[in-house]
N, C-alpha and C positions, 0 to 999 in steps of 0.2 A: 314184234313190236307193234302195238296198235297205233293206227294213225289217228290222229286228233283234228278236228275241224272247228277251231274255235271262231267266234265272230266278235269282232270289235264294233259298237255303236256309239255314236257321239250324240249327246243331247243338247238341246239349244241353249242350256244354262253352263255349258261347258264340262259336266260331269261325262265320264266315259265308262262303258260297260264291257267287260270281257266275259263271253258267254261261251259255254259248252255244254252241249246236250248229251246226257247219258241215259241209260235204262235203269239205272239204279233206284232202289227204294228211299235212299237218302240223298238229301240236297245239302250243299255248303255254299255259303254266302259270306263274302267278306268286304270289308271297307280298308283299301290300302291309302294311307295318305303320306306324302312327303313331309313327315314332322319327326324325324328321329332326333337323337341326341346331338347330331353334329349342327343342328340349328339353334343350339343354346348359346346363351352368353356366358362368361365365366361364373357369374353368380347365379346362374339357372342350372348348374349342373345337376343332372337328375331329375329335371323339370317333365321331359317328355315321358320318362317312365313313370313318375308319380301323376301325370295326367291319366296314363293308362289305367291306374289304380282307381283313381277318384272319379273317373268318367262313368263308371258302373254305379254309382252310389247315389244316384237319384236324379230325376229330371223334374221339369215343370208339371209333368203328369203323373208320374210314379216316383214312389218312395224306393229305397236301396232294395228292401225285401221283393218288391214287386218287379224291379229290373232283373234281379238275380233268378227269381223263380219262374220268370215268364216262359222261358223256354225249358228249364229243368224240370217243370211239372207235366211237360208232355214227351219227356224222355230225350229232350235236346240239350244241346251244350252251347254255351256262350263263354268265349274266351278273347285274348288279346295278347299281343307281344310288341315290344318295342326294340327295334334295332339302331344302329347308327345312323340310317338315313330314312327309314320308314317306322310307321306305326300301323299295325293291322289289327282290326276287330272283326271277329269272325265268329260264325253259327253253323252248326251241324244239326240237321232235324230232318223228321220224317217229310216226305213231299208234301203231305196234306197241311204242313203248318208254315208253307211259304209266307203267306202274308202276316202271320204273327211274327216270324222272323225279320221281315222286311220292315215292319211297323216298328218293331224294337230297336232295331239298328239306327234306323233313322230318327228316332226319339232321342237316343243316346248321343248320336253326333250332332244333333241340332238343339236339344233342349236341356243338356247336363246343366243342374243347379248347383252342385259343389256345396252341400250344407256344411257349415262351419264345423259340427260335431263330426261329421264323418271324416273331413280332413284331417282333423287332430287325431282321430281313431287310426286313419290310414297311415299317418307319419309313424306312428308306434309299430306299425306291420312292416314298413318299408325299412325302418331303422334295425328291426329283427331280421329282415330279409339280407341286411347289408351285414350284421354280425355271422349270420349263417355263410355268408360268401367269403368273410374274412377267416373264417374255421377251415375253408376248403382251399388248400394252397394250389391243387391241380387246376381249379377254375381261377383262382386270383392271378395267377402267373400270366395268363393270357391277357388280361386286362392290363397288368403292370406294363406287360411287354409293349403292348399297342400305345399305353400312355406315354411311354419313352419315345417310340418310334415316331408318333405324331404330337410330341411336345410343343407346346405354345400353340396349339389348333384344336378346336372342339371335336375333330376325330379322335383325338387322345383321350377325351373325357370318358369317366366310367359311366355306363348307362344308368347304373344305380344312383349315381351322385355320390355326395359325401353326408356324413352324419349332419354337419353344419348347414349345409344347403338344403337338405331335406327339411330340417327343423324349421328353417326359415321360410318355406312356401306360403303363400296365401291364396285365398280365392281370387283374388285380383291377378296374381300370377298366372294361375290355371285359365281364367276367362280370357286374358290377354295373349296367352300362347295359342290356345285354341281359335280364337278370332283370327289371328294371323296366319295360321297354318290350315285349318279346316276350311279350305275354299275349294271350289270346284276345279280349278285348274291344277290343284295339287292332290286331287282324289281319282280314284278308280274304283268302281264297283265290280265285282267279279263273282260269277256263279258258276258251280257245276252239278247239273241234276237233271231231272226229268221234266221240268216246267217248259213250255213253249216260250220262244224269244219274244212273241206278242204278248204273252202274261207277263214276263219280266219287264219288258218296257212300259206297259201300263202301270205296273206297280211302281216302278222308279219315278215314272211322270206323277204319279199320286203322292208318293211319300217324300220324294227329294227334289220337287220342282222349287221348292224354297231354299234349298242348301245355298249358303253364301256364295258369292263370287268375289274374287280379289282382284288384284291389280297386276295380273300377268303372272302370278305365282310367287314363289319366295327365292330370293338370290341366294345362290351357294357359293360360299366363301371356298375358293380352292385351295388346297393343300399345296405350299410350295417350298417348304423346308426339305432338309436331307440331314438326316442325324445317324451316327453310328456309335454304338457303346457296347460295352462288354462288362456288365455289372453283376455282382455276387452279393446276396442278401442272406441275412441269417432269419430262419424261421423255425417254429417249433414244430419239425416234421418228423415223420417216421422214415423218409426216404428223400433223396434230391428231386427236385423237380428242375426241369430246365427247358427252356425255349430259345431257338435262335431262327433268325430269318431276316428280311428286309422288303423293300419296296418291290412291287410287282405291276403288271398292265392293270390298268382301269377296265371298267364295263365297256367303254367305248373304242378301247385298243385292239388293232388287229391280232395282237398276241394272246388275247384273252383266252379262246379255246384251247390253243395249243399249251398255254400254261396249265389250263384244267387237266388236260391230258398228262402233261409232265407231272404235276403234282400227284396224280393218281398213280402212276408208274413209281414215283419215289416213295410215298407213304400213304396211298390212298386205303380205303376201309378193306379191301381184299387182302387175304392171309398171305397171297403171294407177292406183296409189294416189296420192293426192294430192302427197304428198312427193315420190315419185318422179318423178312428170310434170313436177314445178315445178324442183326441185333437181337432180337428174339429167338427167331428158330435156330439158328447155327451156334450163337454163343449163350444165349439165356441170360443177357445182360438186364432185360427190361421187360415187364409184363406189358406194358403200353408205350408205344412209340407210333406217332402219326405224323402226317405232312398235310397242312392244310393252305389253300388259296382262298383269300377273301378280296374281291374286287369293289370298289366303290365307283361312283360315277367319274372322279377326276383321277384317282390314283387306286392302287391296291397294294397288298402286302402278302407275303408267304411265310409260313412258319413250320418248324419241326418241333414238336414236343416230345419229350421223355420222362419217364421217372425211374429212378435206379437205386440201387446201394450205392453209398458213398464211394466204395472201392471200385466201381464200374464206371464212374462218370467220366473220366479221361479216355477210357477205353471207348465208351459209346460215342463220345465227341470225334474221336479219330476215325471210327468206322463210318460216321455221318460224312466227315470231309472227304472220306475215300469214295463214298456213293456220289456226292455232288460233284468230284472231279471227274469221275468215271463218265457221268453224264455230259460234262463238259468236253472231256478229250476225246469220247469214242461215240460215235454216231450208233443208232440202234439199227440192228440188222433188219432186213425186210419182213422177217418172221416175227421178231420181237415187235416191231411197229404194228404189224397186222393184229397180234394178239392184243396189244394195249388198246387198240381202237375197238376190237370186239368186246373187251371186258368193259370199257368205258360205255359203250352203247348198251351192254346189258344191264349196268347200273342205272342207266336212264330208264331203260324199259321198265325195270323193277320200282323205280320211283313213281312211274305212271300209274301204278296200281293204287297208290293212295289218292282218292279224289280230293281229299281235304288239301293235301300238299300241292295238288296241281292247280286247285282253285287259287292259292296263294301264289304259286308261280305265274299264273296268267295276269293276276292283278299287278304284280311286281313287273312283267315283262312289258305291260301297256304302260305303265307309270313312267319307265325309265325310256322305253324304246318307241312307245305308241305303235307297236306291232307284235305280233306273236309268230315266231318261225314254225313252220310245219316240221313234222319229224323227217320229212324226206330232206328238207333243207339243212337240219342238223346233222343228219346222217353224211350227207354230201360234203358239209364243212369239216367234219372230223375225218372223213375218209381222204380229203384232200390235203391233210397236214402231212409234211414230208418229214423224213429222218434229219434232213438239213435245217428245216424251220425248229424242230425240237431242240437239237444241238445249239441252234443260234439263240433260243431263248434261254437255255441252260447257261451259255457263255454270258449272255447279258445280266442274267438275275441270280447266279448261284456261284458267282466267284466269292471264294472265301474271305476276300480282302474286302468285301462289302458287307459280309453277315454281320449282324448283331446279335448279342446274346444275353440273357438274363438267367440267372440260376439261384434257386432257394436252397441253400445249403442248411444242414442241421445245426441247432444252437448247441453251443458247449463243445 
């Protein structure tokens, strides 16, 4: 596993830079902002994602075409995504176009003009995106489950919003949301590439010195509810889709890394995960079965998803309960724990091969923790996890009596 040596630099205006030097011919530059969907009000559901679309549609200096073609014309890429807590704008390009990319991202994040005509056009595109999403029960069920788990809180909002909310958005809404969130205290610039740190800091001083400052950042409304449900809905599907799970540790909880390891053992991407070996390989009940863990700043949740033929639904649920109870009742052997740690660290090493993913990870780490763990720190923290801790986490979060469920059954 290659060691990384990132640097964090704080600028006079409050902006932070996460920098990592590599010898690659390609650079990756990102702007990570604490401006995800959990910061919306009820009438703003989907506004953060809509801003992600509209932010590329023109600035005070460039029309939409010039924004979109500025990097594409030299073989680079410009993109963005919105999550529950952050929005990320990012670019990938050959090293000789760093100034071009920096100028473009600075212009987009400080001078977006949100032309009315482009807003109306983008509404149609997002409404079509919502329709496409509604046609995908295997995707929709995750958001519906999270909406039930975090009901009455913005963490339960669908990132895409609703057709009604999207149709209502105005230029004034976009400008107000951006003014509130796109401030130095909420923003991290991250870079992975071959440029020197001196060059990066000079470019940031040049293009981002006027980035707006706020009043200490945005207040986060913590989630304090607790909901348990077991809901079955009818959908026009070809198979049954089911998600079950409940709350889990937050980013800041001591159990976070143990929960990541435990979820990987249960149903991570490896073909030898317990759920995959039992439900898919041994019995052939499901083509897709997986376990996921998603932490937020103040809370988290875990879930298990599977799709199956209706005749196998109860059998799948019974086998899942069996695996959950096994992790609760029986501690991992020394060999099992060692193999689980080696697998997890191997997955981590593979992830570091993607410099674009690494750039985003660095930005997120500085945004939430204002630090970046070294690989040695990560290795040591994973190796320090004991079988007792894994069992303790399973006992706390995997009890069947606490688990909620959502199932999409076939209509008719």
